[in-house]
C-alpha positions as CSV (number, residue, x, y, z in Angstrom):
1,X,-43.8,1.2,-41.4
2,X,-43.4,4.3,-43.5
3,X,-41.8,4.0,-46.9
4,X,-39.3,6.9,-47.6
5,X,-40.4,9.2,-50.3
6,X,-37.6,9.4,-52.8
7,X,-38.1,13.0,-53.7
8,X,-38.2,14.2,-50.1
9,X,-35.1,12.2,-49.2
10,X,-33.2,13.7,-52.1
11,X,-34.4,17.2,-51.1
12,X,-33.3,16.6,-47.5
13,X,-29.9,15.3,-48.7
14,X,-29.4,18.4,-50.9
15,X,-30.4,20.7,-48.1
16,X,-27.9,19.1,-45.9
17,X,-25.1,19.5,-48.4
18,X,-26.0,23.2,-48.8
19,X,-25.9,23.8,-45.1
20,X,-22.6,22.0,-44.8
21,X,-21.1,24.1,-47.6
22,X,-22.3,27.3,-45.9
23,X,-20.7,26.3,-42.6
24,X,-17.4,25.6,-44.3
25,X,-17.4,28.9,-46.3
26,X,-18.2,30.8,-43.1
27,X,-19.8,33.7,-44.9
28,X,-16.8,34.3,-47.0
29,X,-14.2,34.4,-44.2
30,X,-10.7,33.0,-44.8
31,X,-9.9,29.8,-42.9
32,X,-7.6,30.3,-39.9
33,X,-4.0,29.5,-40.6
34,X,-2.6,26.3,-39.2
35,X,1.1,27.1,-39.8
36,X,3.2,30.2,-39.1
37,X,2.9,32.9,-41.7
38,X,6.3,34.4,-40.7
39,X,9.0,33.9,-38.2
40,X,7.9,34.6,-34.6
41,X,8.9,37.9,-33.1
42,X,9.9,36.3,-29.8
43,X,10.1,32.8,-28.4
44,X,7.4,31.8,-25.9
45,X,8.2,32.0,-22.2
46,X,5.2,31.9,-19.9
47,X,4.7,34.6,-17.2
48,X,4.4,32.9,-13.8
49,X,0.8,32.9,-12.5
50,X,1.8,35.0,-9.4
51,X,3.3,37.6,-11.7
52,X,0.2,37.7,-13.9
53,X,-1.9,38.3,-10.8
54,X,0.3,41.2,-9.7
55,X,0.2,42.7,-13.3
56,X,-3.6,42.6,-13.1
57,X,-3.6,44.2,-9.7
58,X,-1.2,47.0,-10.8
59,X,-3.4,47.7,-13.8
60,X,-6.4,48.2,-11.5
61,X,-8.6,46.0,-13.7
62,X,-12.3,46.8,-13.7
63,X,-15.1,44.5,-14.9
64,X,-15.9,47.0,-17.7
65,X,-12.3,46.9,-19.1
66,X,-11.3,45.2,-22.3
67,X,-8.0,43.4,-21.8
68,X,-5.6,42.6,-24.7
69,X,-2.6,40.4,-24.5
70,X,-0.1,40.8,-27.4
71,X,1.8,37.6,-27.9
72,X,-0.6,35.8,-25.7
73,X,0.9,32.3,-25.7
74,X,-1.3,29.9,-23.7
75,X,-3.7,32.7,-22.9
76,X,-3.1,32.8,-19.2
77,X,-3.2,36.6,-18.8
78,X,-6.6,37.3,-20.3
79,X,-8.0,34.1,-18.8
80,X,-6.9,35.2,-15.4
81,X,-8.4,38.7,-15.9
82,X,-11.7,37.1,-17.0
83,X,-11.8,34.7,-14.0
84,X,-10.8,37.3,-11.4
85,X,-12.5,40.4,-12.7
86,X,-15.1,39.3,-15.2
87,X,-13.5,41.3,-18.0
88,X,-13.7,40.6,-21.7
89,X,-10.3,39.7,-23.2
90,X,-8.6,39.3,-26.6
91,X,-5.4,37.4,-27.0
92,X,-3.3,37.6,-30.2
93,X,-0.4,35.4,-31.2
94,X,1.3,34.5,-34.5
95,X,1.5,30.8,-33.6
96,X,-1.7,28.8,-34.4
97,X,-0.6,26.1,-32.0
98,X,-0.6,28.6,-29.1
99,X,-4.0,29.9,-30.1
100,X,-5.4,26.4,-30.0
101,X,-3.9,25.9,-26.6
102,X,-5.2,29.2,-25.3
103,X,-8.8,28.4,-26.5
104,X,-8.6,25.0,-24.8
105,X,-7.4,26.6,-21.6
106,X,-10.2,29.2,-21.7
107,X,-12.8,26.5,-22.1
108,X,-11.3,24.4,-19.3
109,X,-11.4,27.5,-17.0
110,X,-15.0,28.3,-18.0
111,X,-14.3,31.7,-19.5
112,X,-14.5,30.9,-23.2
113,X,-17.6,33.2,-23.5
114,X,-15.5,36.1,-22.2
115,X,-12.2,35.7,-24.0
116,X,-11.3,35.2,-27.6
117,X,-8.0,34.3,-29.2
118,X,-6.9,35.0,-32.7
119,X,-4.0,34.1,-34.9
120,X,-2.6,37.5,-35.8
121,X,0.2,40.0,-35.9
122,X,0.4,42.2,-32.9
123,X,1.7,45.1,-35.0
124,X,-1.5,44.9,-37.2
125,X,-4.0,44.3,-34.4
126,X,-6.5,47.2,-33.8
127,X,-6.2,48.3,-30.2
128,X,-8.8,51.1,-30.1
129,X,-11.2,49.2,-27.9
130,X,-8.5,48.1,-25.4
131,X,-8.4,49.6,-21.9
132,X,-5.6,47.4,-20.7
133,X,-2.7,45.9,-22.8
134,X,-0.5,43.2,-21.2
135,X,2.9,42.3,-22.6
136,X,5.8,39.9,-22.1
137,X,8.0,40.8,-25.0
138,X,11.6,41.9,-25.6
139,X,12.6,45.5,-25.1
140,X,12.9,46.2,-28.9
141,X,9.4,44.9,-29.5
142,X,8.0,47.1,-26.7
143,X,9.7,50.1,-28.3
144,X,8.3,49.2,-31.8
145,X,4.8,49.1,-30.3
146,X,5.0,52.5,-28.6
147,X,3.8,54.5,-31.7
148,X,0.9,52.1,-32.0
149,X,-0.1,52.6,-28.4
150,X,0.1,56.4,-28.7
151,X,-2.0,56.3,-31.9
152,X,-4.7,53.9,-30.9
153,X,-5.1,53.5,-27.1
154,X,-7.6,55.8,-25.4
155,X,-6.6,58.2,-22.6
156,X,-6.4,56.3,-19.3
157,X,-5.7,53.0,-20.9
158,X,-3.0,51.0,-19.0
159,X,-0.1,49.1,-20.5
160,X,1.6,46.6,-18.3
161,X,4.8,44.8,-19.2
162,X,6.5,41.9,-17.5
163,X,10.3,42.4,-17.1
164,X,10.9,45.0,-19.9
165,X,10.4,48.7,-20.1
166,X,9.8,51.0,-23.1
167,X,13.2,52.8,-23.2
168,X,14.4,56.0,-21.6
169,X,12.0,58.3,-23.5
170,X,8.8,56.7,-22.0
171,X,9.3,56.3,-18.2
172,X,6.8,54.0,-16.5
173,X,4.3,55.5,-14.1
174,X,5.0,52.7,-11.8
175,X,7.4,49.8,-11.5
176,X,7.4,46.9,-9.2
177,X,10.4,44.7,-8.3
178,X,9.4,41.1,-7.5
179,X,12.9,39.7,-7.1
180,X,13.8,38.0,-10.3
181,X,10.7,39.5,-12.1
182,X,9.8,43.1,-12.7
183,X,6.5,44.8,-13.7
184,X,6.2,48.2,-15.5
185,X,3.0,50.2,-15.8
186,X,2.2,53.1,-18.1
187,X,-1.1,55.1,-18.1
188,X,-1.9,56.5,-21.5
189,X,-1.9,60.4,-21.4
190,X,-4.4,62.6,-23.0
191,X,-4.2,62.8,-26.8
192,X,-2.8,66.4,-26.7
193,X,0.1,65.3,-24.6
194,X,1.3,62.5,-26.8
195,X,4.3,62.7,-29.1
196,X,3.6,63.3,-32.7
197,X,4.3,60.4,-35.0
198,X,7.1,60.9,-37.4
199,X,6.4,60.1,-41.1
């Protein structure tokens, strides 16, 4: 039977503590919040799965697309896109509880390698890599996001909203009536054709 060497055991214990500390620090990143940083922009109401499927169909999702859901709730939109089309997706929500739920749902559906969820403010989220943006927000929030879409989304990117449009000054390229639900689709125009942001 081997007698433990006191020096090597202490060294191993010290190494273990160092590794634990490095994992907790996470290379200097801030810990993810567990409580709301500010009041939610909108209460959470889930989009029915059949409406999600139709939104993805109207967006003409391709496997190479990067799909964003602003105010993602339980993550069902980007999870459905990943399952059906193999796309990479990012969901953003202010509520840490919803983000935890979305991550658990992605894992349960086997797409946690394709989709990521982050606690964040949709008005501060960088959308430059997005090809598709999915929304189920209130009309005033859609209108507040318009300048961000015009500033950041590439030409040809699609914005798809459940139930609410963007106001009279940005008419959708397509709208679909599903009885009690509606879908609105906009295709981002070339940069030269976009309105100039007012300062």
